[in-house]
N, C-alpha and C positions, 0 to 999 in steps of 0.2 A: 213229724218226719225229720229226720236228720240227714244233712248232706255233707259230703266230703269232696274235696276237689282233687282231681287227678288229671294230668295232662298226658295225651297220647298223640303219636304221630299218625295222622289219618289222611286219606285222600280228600282234597278240596278241589272242586271244579273251578277253572279260571274263566273270566269273561273275556271278550275280545280285546279290550284295552290292556288287560294283564298279559295276554298272549303276545300282543304286539310289543309291549315293553320288554318282555323276556326275549323276544326275537332279536331286538336291538342289542340287548346285553350279550346274547349268544354270539352274534356277529362280531361284536367288539372283543369278546373273550377269545374267539377263534383267531382274530387278527393278532391280538396280544400274545397268544400262545405261539403262533407261527414266528413272530418276531423274536420271542424268547428262545425258541429252538434254534433259530438262525444264529442268535447271539452265542448260545452255548456251543454250537458247531464251530463258529469263528474262534471263540476263546479256546476250544479244544485244540484247534490247529495251531494257535499261537502257543498253547501249552506244550504241544508236541515239539514244536520248533525250539522253544526255550529249553525244554528238557533235553533235547538232542544236543543243543549248544552246550548246556551245562555238563552233560555226560562226556562230550568230546573234550571239553576243557579239563575235566577231572582226569580223563585218560592221559591228556598231554602233560598235566602237572605230575601225575604218577610216573610217567616216563622220565621227566626231568629229575624228579626226586630219586628215582632208581639210578640214573646216570651219575648224579652227584654222590650218592651213597657209594656206588662202585668206585668212583674216582677217589674218594676219601679212603675207603678201605684198601684199595690196591695201590694208592698213591701214584696213579697213572690214568691216562685217558687214551681212547682210540681216536685217532684223527688222521687226516691225509698228510703224508710225508713224502717229499720229493726223493726219488731213488734213481740210481743209475745201474744199468746192466753192465757188468765188466766181463769181457770175453777172454778165455784162456785156451791156448792151443799148445799141445805138447808134441814132441817128435812122434809121428805115427799115431797120435792119439786122436780121438774123435772130438775132444775139447768139451769145455763146460762154460756156462755163463752164470755169474753170481750177481744177485741183486743186492746193492749196497745203499744204505741210507746216506743221504747227503749231510744230514745234521749230526750224526754220531759216527759214521763210517762203519756201522755194524751191518753184517750180512743178514739178510732176511729171507732169501730164497736162492735155490740153485737148480739148474736144469742142464741136461746135455744139449750141446749145440745141434740144431737141425742141419740137414744137408744143405739147405739154402744159406744158412748162416755161415757154415764152413766155406762155401763157395765164395761168399762175399769177401773173405779175408785172404784168399789165396793170392800170393804174390805181393801182399802189402808188407811194408817194413814194419816189424813188430818191435815194441819196446821190450827191454829185458824184464822178465817177471820178478816180482818180489815174492818168492816162494813162502817166506815167513808170513806175509800178509794173507796170502791165499790160505795157508794152513790155519791161521787165526780165524778167518771167516768160516772155514770148514768146521772148526771146533764150535764156533757160535751156533752154526746151523745144527750141528749134532746135539748141542745142549737144548736147542729149541724143538728138537724132534722133527726137523725138516729133512726127511730122507736119510740115507746113509752117507757118511762122509766119503768124498771122492779123494783118492790119493792124487795129489798134484805132483807130477814128477819134477824134480829139481831142474831148473832151466826152462820150465814152462813159460810161455810168453803171453802177456795180456794183450788183447787187441782193443784199441781205443776206437769207439764208434765214430769219433770225429765230429760230434755235434757241437763242440765248443762250449758246452754248458758248464765246464769246470772252471 
């Protein structure tokens, strides 16, 4: 008779000692798995935090890059600039106020005087207006597309706010 060997996976009954040994292994593996899962969760939270930090940093860097590129291409930046409102009243006119940059003297905005602003200047001694300067500011505003140019009558008088800032 001839024999050949073959190995198969079959059920084998365990004795008490083998069951007890496997029970200890099961308990140890359960504890190890729980610790591993906690570790994974902790690392996942750290990962989320690190990823958020990195994404925020990338966003910040892109913003700075965009600002620098715009500054280079336009040869200018947007920043806070000190300005003064200059008030002008004409004979029988409602008056206007023009916002003028302190650094360049350029007009950046114009608005009609409110009733309250007109009341503030009634009876004050007014300086003689420089109509040419007002006309220049109006032209600057028109070139910037800031409303329609307002005709300043010759002899219009500027009103100084009196803040002593100049």
